[in-house]
N, C-alpha and C positions, 0 to 999 in steps of 0.2 A: 407550510413553505414547499415549493418545488424544487426538486435538485436538479442544477445542470451542473454536471461533474465531468472535470478530466482525469481520465484514468491514463495510467502509464505501466509498463510491463505486461499486457494483457498477451504477450506471446509466450509467458512464463504461468505457472499454476496459480501464482496466488492471484495477478493482474487477470487472467481469465476467469478465477472464480467471481473476482469481486465483479467485474464487466456482467459475466450471469445473472446476478442477483440484480445489479443495478437496470438491468433490461427485462429484467420479469417483475420489478417492483412499481406500483402505483405511484410511488415518493419521489420515483425520477422522471424528469421531462424531458431530458436532454443527454446524452453520454458524447465526449470528444475522447477518443483514444489516441495517443501522441506513441507511433512505434518507428522504429528502426528499419522493419519490413512489415512487407502487409500481414495483418491475422487472420485474413480470408473469412470475417464476418460480417455478415450484413443484416440490418434491422432497419425498423422507421427511425426508431429514436438513435441511429448511431451514424455518428463520422466519426472517419479516421483520418489522421495526416499522418504522412509518410516524413520523417525529419530526423537526420541523423545525429547531429548536435546538440544534446542535451544543455552543455553549457552556454550554447549563444541560440537563444529563441526570437532574435532579430527579425528575421525572416518572414516570423509566422503569427507574431504579435497577435497582429489585427483580429487574428481569428480566434485570440484566448479570450477577449473580453465578454464579459457578461458572465461568466462563470463562478458559482458560488460554495464549490468543492472541489478538491485536488485527492484523490486516492493513488498516493506514491508509491506503486507496487516494483517499480524496476528495481534490478539488483542482482549482483553476481558472487558467485561463492569465493571466498579469499583463500580456497586451496592454491598452493604455487605461486602465490602474492606476495611479495615485499608489502612493507607497510605502506610506502612512498606510493606506489603501486594503487594498492587498495583505497587509502584517502580519496587520490583523484577519482576513481570510478566511483566510491561510493561518496563520500563527504562534499568535494569538491562539486560533484554533479547535482546532488541534492540540493544541495545551497542554492548554486546557480540557476536552478528550476525553479524553486521555492522566489529567490529574489525576486525574478521577473514577475511571478505570477500575483504576489504581494503588492506589486508596484501597480498592475492591470488592474486586479481586484481585491481590493484590501479586506472585501467585507466575508472572504472566504475560508471556509473551514479547510485546513490542510492536514490528510491525515498522512502518517510515514510508517510503513512496516519495515520493522528493524528484525527484532526475533528475541525467542526465550533466551535468558543470560545477559543480555547487553548489558553493558557494564557503563552505570549514569554517572559514576564516580572518576571516570577517564582515567583510572589510575592503575586499575587491575593487568594483569600479564597476558591476556588474552588479547592479541592484537584486534580480530577484527570488535571485537566486542566492545574494545576502546574507542575506535574507530564510529561504529553504530551511536553507541555512548553521546561522545561528542556532536554526532548529526544528529542526535536527538535533540540535546540540550541547546544546540544553535538554531534550530528551527522555532525551539521555543521561546528564543530571542524575536523574532519577527512577527511584526504588527499586522497578522492575522488576527481574525474574529476568533478563530480558535484554531489551536493545534494539539493533536491527538497522536501519539508513540503508540502502535500496535505491536506486541511481542506474541506473537503465536508460534509454536512447537510443533508438536504433531498436528496436521489437519485432516482429517479424514474427507478423503476427496467427492466430489460433487462428480455423478455417473453422467457419464457422455461427454464429459470436456475432454480436449485433445492434447492439452499441455501438461497432463498430470504426471508427475514426477514417478522415476521409475521405482525407487525408493517409497514411495507412498502408495504405490500398486501394490508394492509386493508385502508390505505390512497391512492393507487394508483386511485381509481376512482375521486379522487381529484384534480389529477394533470392539466388539465389545467387552474383551479382556481389559485392551487399552483405556476403556471407560472407568475403569478402577483407579486411575489416576489423575484425577480431574484437575491437576496444576499443569496438566501437559499434554492435554488432549481438548480439540475440538473440532467442527467440521469446518471445511472451507467455506460451506453456508455460512456459518456462523459469524465467520470474519465479515466475510461480503452484507449482511443483513448489520451486524454491528456498526459496519463503516456508514451504512447508510444513515440509521438510529443515531449517529455521535453528529449528523447534520441536522437531524430533524428534534430530536431532544436531547440531544449533549449528554457527558458524565461528566461526574465529579471531579476525576481521575484524568489528568493528560494521558500518563504512560498506563496502558492496559494490557495487565498479562492476560495468561488465559483466562481464568477465572473470570475477570472482567469482561473482555469479549464474549463469554459464555454469555453472563448475565446481562450484559449490554442487549444483547442479539433477541434477549425473551423479554423484554420490556416492551 
């Protein structure tokens, strides 16, 4: 099965890394990125739509038909945000986006990037972890073919990409040492490859921690 993927967040580190792997992969024949601002990447397999409001995709719905994967990598830091505002730009935005896609492409596999320590119980003391846990849980109630929640921690940057976080660059030289902690360390490339393989071969768990991401990337 060839993948036709919609990717969000490609102006950020994770989305750019996932897009990079998709453009390299022979398993992926089309990539549609939806951004609020131009990403500046051109490729024969790549199409870009600039669209500001992820809560309302009605203006671009016709261009979203026929895709069988969505790699949802958009997200914001919770630093300085209260729970109501963070919920709007994390939970509400993601669910609004996903509900449109599942109506148009019910055979789609939807991958959501949350993060290590996300709280699937929705009852913990850490605000962002609760919100992302609820987002994961409610995405999994939608009638997609498959929904996976990816929970990466430290991701070793892919060389040559322009949206690498400063913190990831700062720790990159420590990667040989960080690999001694496999529950918390993967490469950005492994995240992208694992997303592709979640569509082509699947995975027995819907919530993928770091060790699952690495394992799937090697299958």
